C-alpha positions as CSV (number, residue, x, y, z in Angstrom):
1,M,-20.9,94.5,124.7
2,K,-21.6,91.1,126.1
3,N,-21.2,89.5,122.7
4,R,-18.0,91.3,122.1
5,L,-16.6,90.0,125.3
6,L,-17.6,86.5,124.2
7,A,-15.4,86.9,121.1
8,L,-12.5,87.9,123.4
9,D,-13.0,84.7,125.5
10,I,-13.1,82.6,122.3
11,F,-9.9,84.3,121.0
12,R,-8.2,83.6,124.4
13,G,-9.5,80.1,124.5
14,I,-8.3,79.2,121.0
15,T,-4.9,80.7,121.9
16,I,-4.5,78.6,125.1
17,A,-5.7,75.4,123.3
18,F,-3.0,75.9,120.7
19,M,-0.3,76.8,123.3
20,I,-0.9,73.5,125.0
21,L,-1.1,71.7,121.6
22,V,2.3,72.9,120.4
23,N,4.0,72.4,123.8
24,T,3.0,68.8,124.3
25,P,3.6,66.5,121.3
26,G,4.1,62.9,122.0
27,S,7.7,63.1,120.8
28,W,9.7,66.2,119.8
29,S,11.3,64.0,117.2
30,H,8.0,63.6,115.4
31,V,6.2,66.9,114.9
32,Y,4.5,68.4,111.9
33,A,6.4,71.4,110.6
34,P,3.7,74.0,111.2
35,L,3.7,73.0,114.9
36,L,7.3,73.8,115.3
37,H,8.9,77.2,115.9
38,A,11.1,78.8,113.2
39,K,14.7,78.0,114.0
40,W,15.6,81.7,114.0
41,D,14.3,84.3,111.5
42,G,10.8,83.7,110.0
43,C,7.4,82.8,111.4
44,T,5.4,79.6,111.5
45,P,1.8,79.3,112.8
46,T,3.3,78.2,116.1
47,D,5.3,81.4,116.4
48,L,2.0,83.3,116.5
49,V,0.5,81.6,119.5
50,F,2.4,83.3,122.3
51,P,2.1,86.9,121.0
52,F,-1.6,86.2,120.4
53,F,-2.0,85.6,124.1
54,I,-0.1,88.7,125.1
55,F,-2.2,90.7,122.5
56,I,-5.5,89.5,124.1
57,V,-4.1,90.4,127.5
58,G,-3.8,93.9,126.2
59,V,-7.4,93.8,124.7
60,S,-8.7,92.6,128.0
61,M,-6.9,95.5,129.8
62,S,-8.8,98.0,127.7
63,Y,-12.0,96.7,129.3
64,S,-10.9,95.8,132.8
65,F,-9.0,99.0,133.4
66,N,-12.0,101.2,132.8
67,K,-13.1,100.6,136.4
68,Y,-9.8,101.9,137.7
69,Q,-9.9,105.3,135.9
70,N,-11.3,107.1,139.0
71,T,-9.4,105.2,141.7
72,E,-6.3,106.5,143.4
73,R,-3.2,106.0,141.3
74,S,-1.4,104.3,144.2
75,Q,-4.1,101.6,144.5
76,W,-4.1,101.0,140.8
77,I,-0.3,100.6,140.8
78,S,-0.4,98.3,143.8
79,K,-2.9,96.0,142.0
80,I,-0.7,95.9,138.9
81,L,2.5,95.2,140.8
82,K,0.9,92.4,142.9
83,R,-0.6,90.7,139.8
84,T,2.7,91.0,137.9
85,A,4.7,89.5,140.8
86,L,2.1,86.7,141.3
87,I,2.2,85.6,137.7
88,F,6.0,85.8,137.6
89,L,6.3,83.8,140.8
90,I,4.0,81.1,139.5
91,G,6.2,80.8,136.4
92,L,9.3,80.6,138.5
93,V,7.9,77.9,140.8
94,L,6.7,75.9,137.8
95,N,10.3,76.1,136.4
96,W,11.6,74.8,139.7
97,F,9.0,72.0,140.3
98,P,9.4,69.4,141.7
99,F,12.1,71.2,143.6
100,Y,14.1,68.3,145.0
101,N,15.9,67.4,141.8
102,K,17.0,70.9,140.7
103,S,19.4,73.2,142.5
104,I,18.3,76.8,142.7
105,G,21.7,77.6,141.2
106,D,20.5,76.0,137.9
107,L,16.9,77.4,138.0
108,R,15.8,79.1,134.8
109,I,14.5,82.5,135.8
110,F,12.4,83.4,132.7
111,G,9.7,81.6,130.9
112,V,6.2,82.0,129.3
113,L,4.4,83.1,132.4
114,Q,7.3,85.4,133.4
115,R,7.1,87.0,129.9
116,I,3.3,87.5,130.3
117,A,3.8,89.1,133.7
118,L,6.4,91.6,132.5
119,A,4.4,92.4,129.3
120,Y,1.3,93.0,131.4
121,G,3.0,94.9,134.1
122,G,5.0,97.1,131.8
123,A,2.0,97.9,129.6
124,A,-0.3,98.5,132.6
125,L,2.1,100.9,134.2
126,L,2.3,102.9,131.0
127,L,-1.5,103.1,131.0
128,V,-1.4,104.5,134.5
129,F,1.1,107.2,133.8
130,L,0.3,107.9,130.1
131,K,-3.5,108.1,130.1
132,D,-3.7,110.2,126.9
133,K,-3.9,108.0,123.8
134,T,-1.5,110.2,121.9
135,W,1.2,109.7,124.5
136,L,0.4,105.9,124.6
137,R,0.8,105.6,120.8
138,A,4.0,107.6,121.0
139,A,5.3,105.2,123.7
140,F,4.4,102.3,121.4
141,V,6.4,103.7,118.5
142,I,9.3,104.6,120.8
143,I,9.4,101.1,122.2
144,L,9.6,99.5,118.7
145,L,12.1,101.9,117.2
146,G,14.1,102.1,120.4
147,Y,14.4,98.3,120.7
148,W,15.6,98.2,117.0
149,A,18.2,100.9,117.7
150,I,19.4,99.2,120.9
151,L,19.9,95.8,119.2
152,M,21.5,97.2,116.1
153,F,23.9,99.8,117.6
154,F,24.9,98.0,120.8
155,G,24.8,94.4,119.7
156,G,28.3,94.0,118.2
157,E,29.4,93.0,114.7
158,D,26.5,90.6,114.1
159,P,23.7,92.0,116.3
160,L,20.9,89.9,115.1
161,S,22.6,86.5,115.4
162,L,21.9,83.8,118.0
163,A,25.4,84.0,119.5
164,N,25.8,87.8,119.6
165,N,22.4,89.4,120.1
166,L,22.2,91.9,123.0
167,V,19.3,90.0,124.6
168,R,21.6,87.1,125.2
169,S,24.5,89.2,126.3
170,I,22.5,91.1,128.9
171,D,21.0,87.9,130.3
172,L,24.4,86.3,130.5
173,K,25.9,89.2,132.4
174,L,23.0,89.7,134.8
175,F,21.9,86.1,135.5
176,G,24.6,83.7,134.2
177,E,24.3,80.9,131.8
178,N,22.9,78.4,134.4
179,H,19.8,80.5,134.7
180,L,19.0,80.7,131.0
181,Y,17.2,78.4,128.6
182,G,19.6,75.9,126.8
183,G,17.4,74.6,124.0
184,Y,19.2,76.6,121.3
185,G,22.5,74.7,121.8
186,M,23.9,77.6,123.9
187,P,22.6,79.6,126.8
188,F,19.9,82.0,125.3
189,D,16.5,82.8,126.7
190,P,13.8,83.6,124.2
191,E,11.9,85.1,127.1
192,G,14.8,87.2,128.3
193,L,14.8,90.5,130.1
194,L,15.5,92.9,127.2
195,S,13.1,91.2,124.8
196,A,10.3,91.8,127.3
197,L,10.4,95.4,126.1
198,P,8.9,94.8,122.7
199,A,6.5,92.3,124.3
200,I,5.1,95.3,126.2
201,G,4.5,96.7,122.7
202,T,2.5,93.6,121.8
203,A,0.2,94.2,124.9
204,L,-0.2,97.9,124.0
205,L,-1.2,97.0,120.5
206,G,-3.9,94.7,122.0
207,Y,-5.0,97.6,124.2
208,F,-5.4,99.9,121.2
209,V,-7.5,97.4,119.4
210,G,-9.7,96.9,122.4
211,K,-10.3,100.6,122.7
212,E,-11.2,100.7,119.0
213,I,-13.7,98.0,119.6
214,Q,-15.3,100.0,122.3
215,S,-15.3,103.3,120.3
216,D,-18.4,102.5,118.3
217,P,-21.6,100.7,119.5
218,D,-22.2,99.4,116.0
219,I,-19.7,96.6,115.8
220,S,-20.3,96.1,112.1
221,K,-18.6,99.4,111.5
222,T,-15.7,98.6,113.8
223,I,-14.8,95.3,112.2
224,P,-13.6,96.6,108.8
225,R,-11.4,99.2,110.5
226,I,-9.8,96.5,112.7
227,V,-9.2,94.1,109.8
228,I,-7.7,96.9,107.6
229,A,-5.5,98.0,110.5
230,G,-4.3,94.4,110.8
231,F,-3.3,94.1,107.2
232,I,-1.5,97.5,107.4
233,L,0.5,96.2,110.3
234,I,1.4,93.0,108.4
235,S,2.5,95.1,105.4
236,I,4.7,97.3,107.5
237,A,6.2,94.3,109.3
238,T,7.0,92.6,106.0
239,A,8.7,95.6,104.7
240,W,10.7,96.0,107.8
241,H,11.7,92.3,107.6
242,Y,13.2,92.8,104.2
243,L,14.8,96.1,105.1
244,G,17.0,94.5,107.7
245,F,15.1,93.8,110.9
246,P,13.8,90.3,110.4
247,I,10.6,88.9,111.9
248,N,12.1,86.9,114.7
249,K,10.3,85.4,117.7
250,P,13.3,84.4,119.9
251,I,14.4,88.1,120.2
252,W,10.8,89.3,119.8
253,S,11.9,91.8,117.1
254,S,9.8,94.9,116.4
255,S,8.8,93.6,113.0
256,Y,7.6,90.4,114.8
257,V,5.5,92.6,117.1
258,L,3.8,94.2,114.1
259,F,3.5,91.0,112.1
260,S,2.0,88.8,114.8
261,G,-0.1,91.7,116.1
262,G,-1.4,92.4,112.6
263,I,-2.5,88.8,112.2
264,A,-4.0,88.8,115.7
265,T,-5.9,92.0,115.0
266,A,-7.4,90.7,111.7
267,F,-8.2,87.3,113.3
268,L,-10.0,89.1,116.2
269,G,-12.0,91.0,113.6
270,L,-13.0,87.8,111.9
271,L,-14.1,86.3,115.3
272,L,-16.2,89.4,116.0
273,W,-17.8,89.1,112.6
274,I,-18.6,85.3,113.1
275,I,-19.8,85.6,116.7
276,D,-21.3,89.1,117.0
277,V,-22.5,89.9,113.5
278,K,-23.5,86.4,112.2
279,G,-24.3,84.9,115.6
280,W,-22.5,81.6,114.9
281,K,-21.6,80.7,118.5
282,K,-22.3,77.0,119.1
283,W,-18.9,75.9,117.6
284,S,-17.1,78.0,120.1
285,F,-18.2,76.3,123.4
286,P,-15.0,74.3,124.0
287,F,-12.9,77.4,123.7
288,R,-15.2,79.3,126.0
289,A,-14.2,77.0,128.9
290,F,-10.5,77.6,128.1
291,G,-11.0,81.3,127.7
292,L,-12.5,81.9,131.1
293,N,-9.7,80.1,132.9
294,S,-6.8,80.5,130.5
295,L,-3.8,81.0,132.8
296,V,-5.0,78.3,135.2
297,S,-5.3,75.9,132.2
298,Y,-1.8,76.7,131.0
299,V,-0.3,76.2,134.5
300,L,-2.1,72.9,134.9
301,S,-0.8,71.7,131.5
302,G,2.8,72.4,132.5
303,L,2.3,70.9,136.0
304,F,0.8,67.6,134.8
305,V,3.5,67.1,132.3
306,K,6.1,67.5,135.0
307,I,4.3,65.1,137.2
308,S,4.1,62.6,134.4
309,F,7.9,62.7,134.1
310,L,8.2,61.6,137.7
311,I,6.1,58.5,137.3
312,K,8.1,55.5,135.9
313,I,6.8,52.5,134.0
314,D,9.2,49.9,132.7
315,G,12.1,52.4,133.0
316,A,10.3,55.1,131.0
317,N,8.4,58.1,132.3
318,L,4.6,58.0,132.1
319,Y,4.5,60.7,129.3
320,S,6.8,58.8,127.0
321,W,5.3,55.4,127.9
322,I,1.8,56.5,126.9
323,Y,3.0,57.9,123.6
324,K,5.1,54.9,122.7
325,N,2.7,52.1,123.8
326,V,-0.6,53.7,122.9
327,F,-0.4,56.5,120.3
328,S,2.7,55.5,118.4
329,A,1.8,51.9,118.4
330,L,-1.7,52.6,117.0
331,F,-1.1,55.5,114.7
332,G,2.6,55.6,113.9
333,N,5.2,58.1,115.1
334,L,4.1,61.3,113.5
335,N,0.3,60.9,113.6
336,G,0.6,59.4,117.1
337,S,2.6,62.4,118.3
338,F,0.0,64.8,117.0
339,L,-2.9,62.8,118.4
340,F,-1.2,62.6,121.7
341,A,-1.0,66.4,121.8
342,I,-4.7,66.7,120.9
343,T,-5.7,64.2,123.6
344,Y,-3.7,66.1,126.1
345,V,-5.4,69.4,125.2
346,M,-8.8,67.6,125.8
347,F,-7.5,66.3,129.1
348,I,-6.7,69.8,130.3
349,W,-9.9,71.1,128.8
350,F,-11.8,68.7,131.1
351,F,-10.6,70.6,134.1
352,A,-11.4,73.9,132.5
353,W,-14.9,72.6,131.7
354,L,-15.4,71.6,135.4
355,L,-14.6,75.2,136.4
356,Y,-16.9,76.5,133.7
357,R,-19.7,74.2,134.8
358,K,-19.4,75.4,138.4
359,G,-19.3,79.0,137.3
360,K,-15.8,79.5,138.7
361,I,-13.2,81.9,137.2
362,I,-9.8,81.7,138.8
363,K,-8.0,85.0,138.2
364,I,-4.3,85.0,138.5
């Protein structure tokens, strides 16, 4: 079991490293195509990073929730709600930081941490109330089919477009455009309220895989089942994509849940084979440090970027100044932007390594 948990830490660590990598290029004007999100329908490697993390949250729950099975339901629910609220609040505060230069009337409510909080909280509550695996699997199917039906039948004439999708419409009515992400050229939040529903499905999928891992003490027998399941999910998602519900990260489509979850499942199976069957572990050490303090590492990465924007040198913020005068000057715009991102990942890793060296795990 210990080795299997190591594979989970490495999966989580790889995911956080790539989350930081794709979020912090030296310049958004110079980014290699695989490190950019698909503009709308479709999927790039970057589009897999976020669902991978929510997937591994679900896998982790399959282990951590074992200890709560015999506790009072009220205590279990209380712990879930507190953690959900804490992660959501940290994300909200990070959006607002450094506070003095942003009115609360223009504060973006949702974001990556908020999506993680809602996906975790929703999936965890389902685990509390639907302990039977048959009911949980039924809930997973209902979530994916229900989300498809809600978008298609209540989304207007062009229900899967950027301008008219129901995710955007609900967020506009409930929160107003000033509280939504504006990076799509119009108010639309890719971490909006309604699209948190299929993200719960992503977490549940991870939970199912985690339980499958624990179902057989011989992991060499478990791995083929996991990998095959991953490819089946990818096949179903691809078919659904061409049948009219495209793989789409911004609205977190049900086909996207299955596609990204299928790849995550197969990739986890590969890591289990490499680490637990073959025993090839030395390469994974850097990701171990990230994996043990994943959310803290992500929060620090966002915080330091925001702090760097506040420091001015020759009229430019520190972030842009370092890219332009060091990385771009030495390696050119595109390679410099990429190397800047790698260097920043290493910078954040140093703090994760310090925590790892001291044996400290900060749980959020």
